[in-house]
C-alpha positions as CSV (number, residue, x, y, z in Angstrom):
1,X,82.8,-9.0,63.4
2,X,80.9,-7.4,66.3
3,X,77.9,-9.7,65.7
4,X,80.3,-12.6,65.6
5,X,81.6,-11.7,69.0
6,X,78.0,-11.2,70.3
7,X,76.9,-14.6,68.9
8,X,79.9,-16.2,70.6
9,X,78.8,-14.8,73.9
10,X,75.2,-16.0,73.4
11,X,76.5,-19.5,72.4
12,X,78.7,-19.6,75.5
13,X,75.7,-18.8,77.7
14,X,73.6,-21.6,76.1
15,X,76.4,-24.1,76.2
16,X,77.3,-23.3,79.8
17,X,73.9,-24.6,80.9
18,X,72.3,-21.4,82.2
19,X,68.7,-22.2,81.3
20,X,66.3,-21.8,84.2
21,X,63.4,-23.9,83.0
22,X,62.2,-25.2,79.7
23,X,61.5,-23.8,77.3
24,X,64.2,-21.1,77.4
25,X,64.9,-18.5,74.8
26,X,68.0,-16.4,74.6
27,X,67.7,-13.1,72.9
28,X,70.8,-11.2,71.8
29,X,70.2,-7.5,71.3
30,X,72.8,-5.3,69.7
31,X,72.7,-2.0,68.0
32,X,75.3,0.2,66.4
33,X,76.1,3.1,68.7
34,X,79.1,5.5,68.5
35,X,81.1,3.8,71.2
36,X,81.0,0.4,69.4
37,X,83.7,1.9,67.2
38,X,85.9,1.7,70.2
39,X,85.5,-2.1,70.3
40,X,83.0,-2.4,73.2
41,X,80.1,-4.7,72.7
42,X,76.7,-4.2,74.2
43,X,75.1,-7.5,75.1
44,X,71.6,-8.1,76.6
45,X,70.9,-11.5,77.8
46,X,67.2,-12.3,78.6
47,X,65.6,-15.6,79.4
48,X,62.0,-16.8,79.4
49,X,60.8,-17.4,82.9
50,X,64.1,-16.3,84.6
51,X,65.6,-13.2,86.1
52,X,67.5,-11.5,83.3
53,X,71.1,-10.6,83.5
54,X,71.9,-7.4,81.6
55,X,75.4,-6.0,81.2
56,X,75.7,-2.5,79.7
57,X,79.2,-1.3,79.4
58,X,80.7,2.1,79.0
59,X,84.4,3.0,79.3
60,X,86.2,6.0,80.6
61,X,89.6,7.1,81.4
62,X,91.1,7.7,84.8
63,X,89.0,9.9,87.2
64,X,89.6,13.6,86.9
65,X,92.3,14.9,89.2
66,X,91.0,16.6,92.4
67,X,91.0,20.3,92.7
68,X,94.3,21.7,94.1
69,X,92.2,24.0,96.3
70,X,93.0,23.4,100.0
71,X,89.8,23.3,102.1
72,X,89.6,25.5,105.1
73,X,86.5,25.2,107.3
74,X,86.6,26.9,110.8
75,X,89.3,25.3,112.9
76,X,89.9,22.4,110.5
77,X,93.5,22.5,109.1
78,X,93.8,23.0,105.3
79,X,94.7,20.0,103.2
80,X,98.3,21.1,102.9
81,X,98.7,20.9,106.7
82,X,97.2,17.5,107.2
83,X,99.5,14.8,108.5
84,X,101.1,12.2,106.2
85,X,100.1,14.2,103.0
86,X,96.5,13.3,103.7
87,X,95.0,15.5,101.0
88,X,97.2,13.8,98.4
89,X,96.1,10.4,99.6
90,X,92.4,11.0,99.7
91,X,91.8,11.7,96.0
92,X,94.8,9.8,95.2
93,X,96.2,7.0,93.4
94,X,99.7,7.6,92.2
95,X,99.7,9.9,89.1
96,X,100.4,8.2,85.8
97,X,103.7,10.1,85.5
98,X,105.0,8.4,88.7
99,X,104.3,4.9,87.5
100,X,106.3,2.7,85.3
101,X,105.4,3.3,81.6
102,X,103.9,-0.2,81.3
103,X,101.6,0.5,84.2
104,X,100.8,4.1,83.4
105,X,99.5,3.1,80.0
106,X,97.1,0.6,81.5
107,X,93.3,1.2,81.6
108,X,91.8,2.5,84.8
109,X,90.0,0.0,87.1
110,X,87.1,2.5,87.4
111,X,84.3,3.1,85.0
112,X,82.4,6.5,84.8
113,X,78.8,5.2,85.0
114,X,76.1,6.7,87.2
115,X,73.1,4.8,85.9
116,X,71.2,1.8,87.3
117,X,74.0,-0.4,86.0
118,X,76.8,1.5,87.7
119,X,77.9,-1.6,89.7
120,X,77.6,-4.0,86.8
121,X,80.4,-2.9,84.5
122,X,83.2,-5.1,83.4
123,X,86.8,-4.1,84.3
124,X,88.4,-2.1,81.6
125,X,91.3,-3.9,79.9
126,X,89.8,-7.5,79.9
127,X,90.8,-9.7,77.0
128,X,88.2,-11.0,74.5
129,X,88.1,-14.3,76.3
130,X,87.8,-12.7,79.7
131,X,84.9,-10.5,78.5
132,X,83.2,-13.6,77.2
133,X,83.6,-15.4,80.5
134,X,82.4,-12.2,82.3
135,X,79.1,-12.3,80.4
136,X,78.7,-16.0,81.1
137,X,79.3,-15.3,84.8
138,X,76.8,-12.5,84.7
139,X,74.1,-14.9,83.5
140,X,75.0,-17.5,86.2
141,X,74.9,-14.7,88.8
142,X,71.4,-13.5,87.8
143,X,69.5,-16.6,86.7
144,X,67.6,-18.5,89.4
145,X,68.1,-22.1,90.5
146,X,65.2,-24.4,90.5
147,X,64.0,-27.5,92.5
148,X,65.5,-30.9,91.5
149,X,64.8,-32.9,89.5
150,X,64.4,-30.6,86.5
151,X,64.9,-30.6,82.8
152,X,67.5,-27.9,83.4
153,X,69.9,-30.2,85.2
154,X,72.6,-27.6,85.1
155,X,70.7,-25.3,87.4
156,X,68.6,-27.5,89.6
157,X,69.1,-28.4,93.3
158,X,67.7,-25.3,94.9
159,X,67.4,-25.7,98.7
160,X,66.0,-27.7,100.4
161,X,66.0,-24.6,102.6
162,X,67.2,-21.2,101.3
163,X,67.0,-17.4,101.5
164,X,67.2,-16.6,97.8
165,X,67.1,-18.4,94.5
166,X,70.0,-16.6,92.8
167,X,73.1,-14.5,93.7
168,X,71.3,-11.4,92.3
169,X,68.4,-12.1,94.7
170,X,70.4,-10.5,97.5
171,X,73.0,-8.6,95.4
172,X,70.5,-6.9,93.1
173,X,72.3,-5.3,90.2
174,X,75.6,-6.3,92.0
175,X,74.7,-3.9,94.7
176,X,73.7,-3.7,98.3
177,X,70.8,-5.4,100.2
178,X,68.7,-3.8,102.8
179,X,66.3,-4.9,105.6
180,X,62.7,-5.5,104.8
181,X,60.3,-2.6,105.4
182,X,56.6,-2.1,105.9
183,X,56.4,-1.1,102.3
184,X,58.5,-4.0,101.1
185,X,58.2,-6.8,103.7
186,X,59.4,-9.5,101.3
187,X,62.6,-7.8,100.4
188,X,65.5,-10.1,100.1
189,X,68.9,-8.8,101.1
190,X,69.2,-9.4,104.8
191,X,69.8,-12.7,106.5
192,X,70.3,-13.7,110.2
193,X,73.4,-15.6,111.3
194,X,72.8,-17.9,114.3
195,X,75.3,-19.5,116.7
196,X,75.7,-20.9,120.2
197,X,78.7,-20.9,122.4
198,X,80.5,-24.3,122.7
199,X,82.5,-25.6,125.8
200,X,85.6,-23.6,124.9
201,X,83.7,-20.3,124.3
202,X,83.7,-20.4,120.5
203,X,80.7,-19.6,118.4
204,X,79.4,-22.7,116.5
205,X,76.3,-23.2,114.4
206,X,73.0,-23.7,116.1
207,X,72.3,-27.4,116.5
208,X,68.8,-27.3,115.0
209,X,69.0,-24.4,112.6
210,X,72.6,-24.3,111.5
211,X,74.7,-21.2,110.7
212,X,71.8,-19.0,109.5
213,X,68.0,-19.0,109.4
214,X,66.5,-20.0,106.1
215,X,63.1,-18.6,105.7
216,X,62.2,-20.4,102.4
217,X,62.1,-24.0,101.4
218,X,61.1,-26.2,98.5
219,X,57.8,-28.1,98.3
220,X,57.5,-30.7,101.0
221,X,60.2,-29.2,103.3
222,X,59.3,-26.7,106.0
223,X,61.1,-23.4,106.1
224,X,63.1,-23.0,109.3
225,X,61.2,-19.8,110.3
226,X,61.1,-16.1,109.8
227,X,61.8,-12.9,111.7
228,X,60.3,-9.5,112.3
229,X,62.2,-6.3,112.9
230,X,61.2,-3.5,115.3
231,X,63.2,-0.3,115.3
232,X,64.0,1.4,118.6
233,X,64.9,5.1,118.4
234,X,68.1,6.4,119.9
235,X,68.2,10.1,120.3
236,X,71.3,12.3,120.2
237,X,72.6,15.8,119.5
238,X,75.3,17.2,117.4
239,X,77.8,19.6,119.0
240,X,75.9,22.6,117.7
241,X,72.7,21.4,119.4
242,X,71.0,19.9,116.3
243,X,69.0,16.8,117.3
244,X,69.3,13.4,115.5
245,X,67.7,10.0,115.8
246,X,69.3,6.7,115.2
247,X,67.6,3.4,114.7
248,X,68.5,0.2,116.6
249,X,67.0,-3.1,115.3
250,X,65.2,-5.5,117.6
251,X,64.6,-9.0,116.1
252,X,61.8,-11.4,117.0
253,X,61.3,-14.8,115.5
254,X,58.2,-16.7,114.6
255,X,57.0,-19.8,112.8
256,X,60.1,-21.7,114.0
257,X,59.8,-25.2,112.7
258,X,62.2,-27.0,115.1
259,X,61.5,-25.4,118.4
260,X,62.7,-22.3,120.1
261,X,66.1,-20.9,119.3
262,X,67.0,-21.0,123.0
263,X,65.7,-19.9,126.4
264,X,66.0,-16.4,127.6
265,X,69.1,-17.1,129.7
266,X,70.9,-18.9,127.0
267,X,69.7,-17.1,123.8
268,X,72.1,-17.8,120.9
269,X,74.0,-15.0,119.3
270,X,72.1,-13.4,116.5
271,X,73.8,-11.4,113.8
272,X,71.8,-9.8,111.0
273,X,73.8,-9.3,107.8
274,X,72.9,-7.3,104.8
275,X,74.3,-8.3,101.4
276,X,77.2,-6.0,100.4
277,X,77.9,-4.8,96.9
278,X,80.2,-7.2,95.0
279,X,82.1,-4.9,92.6
280,X,85.8,-4.3,93.2
281,X,86.4,-7.7,95.0
282,X,89.1,-8.8,92.6
283,X,91.2,-5.7,93.5
284,X,90.9,-6.4,97.2
285,X,91.8,-10.1,96.6
286,X,94.9,-8.9,94.6
287,X,96.4,-6.8,97.3
288,X,99.6,-8.5,98.7
289,X,99.0,-9.9,102.1
290,X,102.1,-8.2,103.4
291,X,100.6,-4.8,102.5
292,X,97.5,-5.5,104.5
293,X,99.2,-7.0,107.5
294,X,101.7,-4.0,107.6
295,X,98.8,-1.7,108.5
296,X,97.8,-3.8,111.5
297,X,98.6,-2.5,115.0
298,X,96.9,-5.0,117.4
299,X,98.7,-3.6,120.5
300,X,98.2,0.1,119.5
301,X,101.9,0.7,119.8
302,X,101.6,4.1,118.3
303,X,99.0,5.1,120.9
304,X,96.5,6.5,118.5
305,X,93.6,4.4,119.9
306,X,93.3,2.4,116.6
307,X,94.4,-1.2,116.7
308,X,93.3,-2.9,113.5
309,X,94.3,-6.6,113.2
310,X,93.8,-9.3,110.6
311,X,91.5,-12.2,110.9
312,X,93.2,-15.6,110.4
313,X,90.8,-18.2,108.9
314,X,91.0,-21.7,107.5
315,X,91.5,-22.1,103.8
316,X,88.9,-24.6,102.6
317,X,91.1,-25.6,99.7
318,X,94.4,-26.2,101.5
319,X,93.5,-26.5,105.2
320,X,96.1,-23.8,106.0
321,X,95.3,-20.8,108.3
322,X,95.4,-17.7,106.1
323,X,94.4,-14.1,105.9
324,X,90.7,-13.4,105.8
325,X,89.5,-10.7,103.4
326,X,85.8,-11.1,102.6
327,X,82.6,-10.9,104.6
328,X,81.6,-8.5,107.4
329,X,84.2,-10.0,109.7
330,X,86.9,-11.0,107.2
331,X,85.7,-14.6,107.5
332,X,86.6,-15.9,104.1
333,X,90.1,-15.8,102.4
334,X,89.1,-15.8,98.7
335,X,86.3,-14.8,96.4
336,X,85.8,-18.4,95.5
337,X,85.3,-19.4,99.1
338,X,83.0,-16.5,99.8
339,X,80.9,-17.5,96.8
340,X,80.8,-21.2,97.6
341,X,79.7,-20.4,101.2
342,X,76.9,-18.2,99.9
343,X,75.8,-20.8,97.5
344,X,75.4,-23.3,100.4
345,X,74.0,-20.9,103.0
346,X,71.8,-18.6,100.9
347,X,70.7,-20.8,98.0
348,X,71.2,-24.3,99.3
349,X,73.6,-25.3,96.5
350,X,76.4,-27.7,97.2
351,X,79.9,-27.4,95.7
352,X,83.2,-29.2,95.8
353,X,84.1,-26.9,98.8
354,X,80.8,-27.6,100.6
355,X,79.6,-31.0,99.3
356,X,77.1,-31.8,102.1
357,X,73.5,-30.5,101.9
358,X,72.7,-27.9,104.5
359,X,70.4,-29.9,106.7
360,X,71.0,-30.0,110.5
361,X,70.1,-33.3,112.2
362,X,66.6,-32.2,113.4
363,X,65.5,-31.5,109.8
364,X,64.5,-34.9,108.5
365,X,62.4,-33.6,105.5
366,X,65.4,-31.5,104.4
367,X,67.7,-34.6,104.5
368,X,65.2,-36.7,102.6
369,X,64.8,-34.2,99.7
370,X,66.1,-35.0,96.2
371,X,69.3,-33.1,95.4
372,X,70.5,-31.7,92.1
373,X,73.7,-33.9,91.9
374,X,77.0,-33.9,93.7
375,X,78.0,-31.2,93.6
376,X,75.1,-29.1,92.4
377,X,77.3,-26.3,91.1
378,X,80.4,-27.8,89.5
379,X,83.8,-26.1,89.6
380,X,83.5,-24.8,86.0
381,X,80.3,-22.8,86.8
382,X,81.7,-21.7,90.1
383,X,84.8,-20.4,88.4
384,X,82.7,-18.4,86.0
385,X,80.9,-16.6,88.9
386,X,84.2,-16.1,90.6
387,X,85.7,-14.5,87.5
388,X,82.6,-12.3,87.2
389,X,83.0,-11.1,90.8
390,X,86.7,-10.6,90.3
391,X,86.2,-8.4,87.2
392,X,83.3,-6.1,88.1
393,X,84.7,-2.6,87.8
394,X,84.6,0.1,90.4
395,X,82.5,3.2,89.8
396,X,84.7,6.2,89.2
397,X,84.6,9.0,91.9
398,X,82.2,11.8,91.0
399,X,82.1,15.5,91.6
400,X,85.8,15.6,92.5
401,X,86.1,19.3,91.8
402,X,83.0,20.3,93.7
403,X,84.1,22.7,96.5
404,X,82.1,20.8,99.1
405,X,83.8,17.6,98.1
406,X,87.2,19.1,98.2
407,X,86.5,20.6,101.6
408,X,85.1,17.2,102.7
409,X,88.3,15.5,101.8
410,X,90.3,17.6,104.2
411,X,87.7,17.1,106.9
412,X,87.7,13.3,106.3
413,X,91.4,13.3,107.0
414,X,91.3,15.7,109.9
415,X,88.7,13.5,111.6
416,X,91.1,10.6,111.1
417,X,88.5,8.6,109.2
418,X,91.3,7.6,106.8
419,X,93.1,5.7,109.6
420,X,90.8,2.8,108.8
421,X,89.1,3.8,105.6
422,X,92.5,3.8,103.8
423,X,92.3,5.7,100.5
424,X,95.2,4.2,98.5
425,X,96.1,0.6,97.8
426,X,97.8,-1.2,95.1
427,X,97.3,-4.7,93.6
428,X,100.1,-7.2,93.3
429,X,102.1,-8.1,90.2
430,X,100.8,-10.3,87.3
431,X,102.3,-13.5,88.8
432,X,100.0,-13.2,91.8
433,X,96.7,-12.2,90.4
434,X,94.0,-14.0,88.4
435,X,93.5,-11.5,85.6
436,X,96.1,-9.3,83.9
437,X,93.9,-6.2,84.1
438,X,94.0,-6.5,87.9
439,X,97.8,-6.5,88.2
440,X,99.9,-3.5,89.3
441,X,96.8,-1.3,89.7
442,X,96.6,1.7,92.1
443,X,93.1,2.1,93.5
444,X,91.1,3.8,96.3
445,X,88.9,1.4,98.2
446,X,88.7,3.3,101.5
447,X,89.3,0.1,103.6
448,X,92.3,-1.4,105.3
449,X,90.7,-4.9,105.1
450,X,91.4,-5.3,108.9
451,X,89.2,-5.9,111.9
452,X,88.4,-3.1,114.3
453,X,86.6,-3.0,117.6
454,X,83.5,-0.9,116.9
455,X,82.2,-0.8,120.5
456,X,79.1,-2.2,122.1
457,X,76.6,-0.2,120.0
458,X,77.4,-2.3,116.9
459,X,78.3,-5.6,118.7
460,X,76.7,-8.8,117.7
461,X,78.4,-10.9,120.4
462,X,79.3,-13.5,117.8
463,X,82.9,-14.5,117.2
464,X,84.1,-15.6,113.8
465,X,87.5,-17.2,113.8
466,X,89.8,-14.6,115.4
467,X,87.1,-11.8,115.2
468,X,85.3,-11.1,118.4
469,X,81.7,-10.1,118.9
470,X,82.6,-6.4,118.8
471,X,85.0,-6.5,115.8
472,X,84.1,-5.8,112.2
473,X,86.1,-5.4,109.0
474,X,86.4,-1.8,107.7
475,X,83.8,-1.5,105.0
476,X,84.9,-0.1,101.6
477,X,83.4,3.3,100.8
478,X,83.8,3.2,97.0
479,X,80.5,3.6,95.2
480,X,78.6,4.3,98.4
481,X,76.9,7.4,97.0
482,X,75.4,5.4,94.1
483,X,73.5,2.9,96.3
484,X,70.3,5.0,96.2
485,X,70.5,5.1,92.4
486,X,71.2,1.4,91.9
487,X,69.4,-0.2,94.8
488,X,66.8,2.3,95.7
489,X,67.7,2.8,99.4
490,X,70.4,4.3,101.6
491,X,70.7,1.7,104.3
492,X,74.2,1.1,105.6
493,X,76.2,-0.9,108.2
494,X,76.1,-4.6,108.6
495,X,72.4,-4.8,109.5
496,X,71.2,-1.8,107.5
497,X,70.3,0.2,110.6
498,X,71.8,3.5,109.3
499,X,69.7,5.7,107.0
500,X,72.6,7.3,105.1
501,X,76.2,8.2,105.6
502,X,75.8,10.5,108.6
503,X,73.9,7.9,110.7
504,X,76.5,5.3,109.8
505,X,79.2,7.5,111.2
506,X,77.2,8.3,114.3
507,X,77.0,4.6,115.1
508,X,80.8,4.3,115.2
509,X,82.3,3.5,118.6
510,X,85.2,1.7,120.1
511,X,88.3,2.5,118.1
512,X,86.3,4.8,115.9
513,X,84.9,6.8,118.9
514,X,87.3,9.7,118.3
515,X,86.5,10.0,114.6
516,X,82.8,9.8,115.4
517,X,83.1,12.6,118.0
518,X,85.1,14.8,115.6
519,X,82.3,14.4,113.1
520,X,79.6,15.0,115.7
521,X,81.1,18.2,116.9
522,X,81.6,19.7,113.5
523,X,79.4,22.6,112.2
524,X,76.6,21.6,110.0
525,X,78.4,22.9,106.9
526,X,81.4,20.8,107.8
527,X,79.3,17.7,108.4
528,X,77.6,18.2,105.0
529,X,80.9,18.6,103.3
530,X,82.4,15.4,104.8
531,X,79.2,13.5,103.9
532,X,79.5,14.9,100.3
533,X,83.0,13.7,100.0
534,X,82.1,10.2,101.2
535,X,79.2,10.1,98.8
536,X,81.5,11.1,95.9
537,X,83.7,8.1,96.3
């Protein structure tokens, strides 16, 4: 029976047209291990001449409950004294006993996995058909696209200009990208958004280069150009006198195929963006809009200096103006629309949502190139990738009973980090979500999915719908401590400038200035504890 299920997955991958180039071989590897008795299949998909997509699955129950010990560091109040029952919220999702019996019995949305595949696990509780679709989506996510025309018609149409050849090219192992370095100058995982300001003050795509700079192209088409990064040092001191150094990126552009980006006086807005991790997206998509909007305080009526607000964006399917949830500035309303936009901008693949090839008027060779059909990724394949993104499980919190982590939870709340990095959310009922396993689930993303003014230090001076040039969506913190394990780096923030959690906090400004200062003026042991708590999420 287990081999029958595995063969069904392999057949599904072949029949869905995931071959990269002929000849293609699909190898299915399975072995009897103790956890197979629990009904979990191990499937390894490998292709000849392609990036492989491997999914190794483990299961675990809910995370261990946090220690009841109340942290007490210097003048920081103990957890029991924190406002709004902060200590309970931080490690918290509602206990099983407090949930309806049908919900309490459901599998957790987290998976206890700390390996290289920590971000690539399927959501517990998927049906057999959903697991099959998950594995197919995994193959689509990992396998590269090729230039048209090709014998692998289901995966041709790359470019004409592009940044990566596959989704996994930027989101390696479903994780986080980072800027190129001297040791790895060809690293893929950071792109540069471009825009100019129109007559009414809105940011619009650059007339010659479009919405982002594509640094690769197919044969016969010139790449748009490339960039170099220099890092300027910004010195500072903690409250105890300990020195620190931050890095601010400075971008220069070269090999520009269609002329300068703009003169010095009218330089277009430039916004570097690293690829974020893609697990947990289905849960954020499943949160009722009312719950997100209820947290907004655009006029700061409570006077706490924090005024998060939603981004309202056009829905490419309906034309309506709706809540934005995805992207660094909440610029896309759904996983499908985020994925379709990435297909066009990052890989040069058209879809029903974006049917026109990404070739600005100045790029004649781009417009003349042969395409891979119309659209190049059909709705069925796009749906498989969307389901894959929706059903990637969240890594379970780690070291929750460690004294430093317990102390750090109290410090996180005392510094008011949780005002934006909200610990507890809940997905909507089954009638509103795509997959049953996503319904009625408590989870801890550490984001409010709202825009916040982060001050001039992080500003990109580029608007995106309602988002201004200083506003960014609160980034989720779940899984952040596993990025070094999975992706081999610790670079954080939208452009990867921060080398680890402490530097990311120290770049906070604007609405987060108070929280940053509370962190900066902590003792070293307090700072270490707060960082340990964030890394444990």
